[in-house]
C-alpha positions in Angstrom: 25.0 6.6 26.7 23.1 7.0 23.4 19.7 7.2 23.8 17.4 5.3 21.2 16.3 8.4 19.8 19.3 9.6 19.1 20.8 6.9 17.7 16.9 6.4 15.1 18.3 10.3 14.1 20.6 8.9 13.5 20.9 6.7 11.2 17.6 8.6 9.6 20.3 11.4 9.2 22.6 8.3 7.1 19.5 6.9 5.6 19.2 10.7 3.8 22.9 11.4 2.8 22.9 7.5 1.0 21.8 7.8 -2.2 20.4 3.6 -1.6 17.9 5.1 1.2 16.9 7.7 -1.0 15.8 5.4 -3.8 14.4 2.7 -1.3 12.6 6.0 0.6 11.1 6.5 -2.9 10.1 2.6 -4.2 8.9 3.1 -0.4 6.2 5.8 -1.3 5.5 4.4 -4.3 4.6 1.0 -3.2 2.4 3.2 0.2 0.1 5.6 -2.7 0.4 2.1 -4.7 -1.5 0.1 -1.9 -3.9 3.1 -1.2 -5.3 3.6 -4.4 -5.6 -0.8 -5.0 -8.2 -0.1 -1.4 -9.2 3.0 -3.1 -10.7 0.5 -5.5 -11.4 -2.1 -3.6 -13.6 -0.4 -1.2 -15.6 2.1 -4.7 -15.9 -1.3 -6.8 -16.2 -3.8 -4.2 -19.6 -3.5 -3.5 -21.0 -3.7 -7.7 -18.3 -5.8 -8.0 -19.7 -8.5 -5.4 -23.8 -8.2 -7.0 -21.9 -8.8 -10.4 -20.8 -12.0 -9.3 -24.1 -12.6 -7.8 -26.4 -11.7 -10.3 -23.8 -14.4 -12.3 -24.1 -16.9 -10.3 -28.4 -16.7 -9.9 -28.5 -16.8 -13.5 -25.9 -20.4 -14.2 -27.7 -21.6 -11.7 -31.2 -20.5 -12.4 -30.0 -22.3 -16.2 
């Protein structure tokens, strides 16, 4: 009887050999990298952007 680990290994080997699998892995890595860049940007500039919009809202309310 094949275990889940054996089945997973067989599928991973088959995926690594297939050209479509390699492309899918590459797209997955690219998507992950883009997500990290977006999260990093939001983390770095999120507070500054929030402060900017709060200042703009206060300015508009004061008119």
